[in-house]
C-alpha positions in Angstrom: -46.4 20.5 -45.4 -44.3 17.6 -47.1 -42.1 18.5 -50.0 -42.9 17.3 -53.6 -40.2 15.6 -55.5 -40.2 15.4 -59.2 -38.9 11.9 -59.1 -40.1 8.2 -59.6 -40.2 5.8 -56.9 -37.0 4.1 -55.9 -35.6 2.1 -53.1 -32.6 0.1 -52.0 -31.1 -2.2 -49.5 -27.5 -2.9 -48.7 -24.5 -2.2 -46.6 -23.7 1.2 -45.2 -20.5 1.7 -43.4 -18.6 4.9 -42.1 -15.3 6.3 -40.6 -14.8 9.7 -39.3 -12.1 11.6 -37.3 -14.1 11.6 -34.1 -13.0 9.3 -31.1 -15.6 6.6 -30.6 -18.6 7.1 -30.7 -19.1 10.3 -32.8 -21.3 12.5 -31.0 -23.0 13.5 -34.2 -24.1 9.9 -34.7 -26.3 10.3 -31.8 -27.4 13.9 -32.7 -26.3 16.5 -35.1 -26.7 19.0 -32.3 -23.8 17.5 -30.3 -20.2 18.8 -30.9 -17.9 16.6 -32.6 -14.3 15.7 -31.2 -12.4 18.2 -33.4 -13.1 21.5 -35.0 -14.0 19.9 -38.3 -15.7 16.5 -38.8 -14.1 14.7 -41.6 -15.3 11.4 -42.9 -17.1 9.2 -45.4 -20.1 7.0 -46.0 -19.6 3.8 -48.1 -22.6 2.3 -49.7 -23.1 -1.0 -51.3 -26.3 -1.8 -53.0 -27.4 -5.3 -52.8 -30.5 -4.7 -54.5 -32.5 -1.7 -55.4 -34.0 0.2 -58.3 -34.8 3.8 -59.3 -38.0 3.5 -61.3 -37.0 0.8 -63.8 -33.1 1.2 -63.6 -31.6 -1.5 -61.3 -29.0 -0.6 -58.7 -27.9 -3.8 -57.7 -24.3 -4.5 -57.0 -23.2 -0.8 -57.4 -21.1 1.1 -54.8 -21.0 4.9 -53.9 -18.6 6.7 -51.6 -19.5 10.0 -50.0 -16.9 12.2 -48.5 -17.7 14.9 -46.2 -16.4 18.0 -44.3 -18.7 19.5 -41.7 -18.5 22.2 -38.9 -17.8 20.7 -35.4 -21.5 20.8 -34.8 -23.0 19.1 -38.0 -26.4 20.7 -37.4 -25.0 24.1 -38.2 -24.7 23.1 -41.7 -22.7 24.1 -44.6 -21.2 20.9 -45.2 -18.8 20.0 -48.2 -19.6 16.9 -50.0 -18.3 14.9 -52.7 -19.9 12.0 -54.2 -17.9 9.1 -56.0 -19.7 6.8 -58.2 -18.9 3.2 -59.4 -17.5 3.1 -62.8 -19.5 -0.2 -63.4 -22.6 1.9 -63.4 -23.9 2.9 -66.9 -25.2 6.4 -67.7 -28.8 5.6 -66.4 -27.5 4.3 -63.2 -25.2 7.2 -62.7 -28.0 9.7 -63.0 -30.2 7.6 -60.8 -27.5 7.6 -58.1 -26.5 11.2 -58.3 -30.2 12.0 -58.0 -30.8 10.1 -54.9 -27.7 11.3 -53.0 -27.9 14.8 -53.8 -31.3 14.5 -52.3 -33.4 15.1 -55.2 -35.3 12.1 -55.0 -36.7 12.4 -51.5 -36.1 9.7 -48.8 -33.3 9.9 -46.3 -30.8 11.6 -48.3 -33.2 14.5 -48.9 -33.0 15.2 -45.2 -29.2 15.1 -45.2 -28.7 17.3 -48.2 -30.3 20.2 -46.2 -27.1 20.4 -44.5 -25.0 20.5 -47.5 -23.6 24.0 -48.5 -21.1 23.0 -51.2 -21.5 20.1 -53.7 -18.2 19.2 -55.5 -18.4 17.7 -59.0 -19.4 14.2 -59.0 -16.6 11.7 -59.9 -16.7 8.2 -61.5 -14.2 5.9 -60.0 -12.9 2.2 -59.7 -13.7 0.7 -56.4 -11.9 -2.2 -54.8 -14.0 -3.6 -51.9 -13.4 -6.6 -49.9 -16.0 -7.7 -47.1 -14.9 -10.4 -44.7 -17.8 -9.8 -42.4 -16.0 -8.2 -39.5 -13.3 -6.5 -41.6 -14.2 -4.4 -44.6 -11.7 -2.5 -47.0 -12.5 -0.2 -49.7 -9.9 1.7 -51.9 -9.7 4.1 -55.0 -6.2 3.9 -56.4 -4.4 7.0 -55.6 -7.3 8.6 -54.0 -8.8 6.9 -51.0 -8.4 3.9 -48.9 -10.2 2.7 -45.6 -10.2 -0.3 -43.4 -12.8 -0.9 -40.8 -12.8 -3.7 -38.0 -15.6 -4.7 -35.7 -15.0 -4.0 -32.1 -14.7 -6.9 -29.4 -18.0 -7.8 -28.4 -19.2 -9.6 -25.1 -18.5 -12.9 -26.5 -16.5 -14.1 -29.6 -19.7 -14.7 -31.4 -21.7 -11.5 -30.4 -20.8 -8.2 -32.0 -21.1 -4.9 -30.1 -24.2 -3.0 -31.3 -26.1 0.2 -31.0 -29.8 -0.4 -31.1 -33.1 1.5 -30.4 -31.5 4.7 -31.8 -32.9 7.0 -34.5 -30.8 7.6 -37.5 -31.6 9.1 -41.0 -29.6 6.7 -43.1 -28.5 3.7 -41.0 -30.6 0.5 -40.3 -31.9 -0.4 -36.8 -28.7 -2.3 -35.7 -25.5 -0.3 -35.7 -22.4 -2.6 -35.3 -19.6 -0.7 -33.6 -16.1 -0.7 -35.2 -12.9 1.2 -35.5 -11.6 2.7 -38.7 -8.4 3.8 -40.4 -8.6 5.9 -43.6 -6.6 8.1 -45.9 -7.9 10.4 -48.5 -5.9 12.6 -50.9 -8.9 14.1 -52.7 -9.1 17.8 -52.0 -10.4 19.2 -49.9 -10.9 16.3 -47.9 -7.8 16.0 -45.7 -9.0 12.7 -44.1 -6.4 10.7 -42.1 -7.7 8.5 -39.2 -6.4 5.7 -37.2 -8.7 3.5 -35.2 -11.4 6.1 -34.8 -15.2 6.1 -35.0 -16.5 3.5 -37.4 -19.8 1.5 -37.7 -21.9 -0.3 -40.3 -25.5 -1.3 -40.7 -27.8 -2.9 -43.3 -29.8 0.0 -44.7 -33.3 0.1 -46.4 -34.3 3.3 -48.2 -37.1 4.4 -50.3 -38.4 7.7 -51.9 -39.7 9.9 -52.8 
């Protein structure tokens, strides 16, 4: 029996990128039942909405950062997550985004929310983001910074990718990258250097 969510229809398309402290490729990216590289998997998802709407609330151009801390086997649950919303969002947009990413609006994030044991208070921050195609950088002053760079492909024109792989939130083509991140937001002691990273074009909808 499918769950019923008291939420209007919503949808979104855009860029999803990630970095965690696993060596490439993060085993949990293939299956949450696989053990990650270290005793705790620490990482983030960066989201840029190119377009989207929650009912009649537009989400175009907004960014979201989600930090996580999970057990070595992510399937065991009890993750800790923190959501950081774009200060450019107005009150209605912030409410819409928080509803989506806490899993209360159905769709893919409702599936991931079942693994979260602790939700930290949602924060509103100023993002600095640059996207140069194969290089992407995101920072929040005094809190977080990351840089990801696409791995070398078979030819200068071709990026290395994962395809034909089921993933709850990523699009059908995952571009492989390496990422380096620093985070001072408690309790996320994230410090990576050239570890697992990838990005894709997402397409979500709910409920």
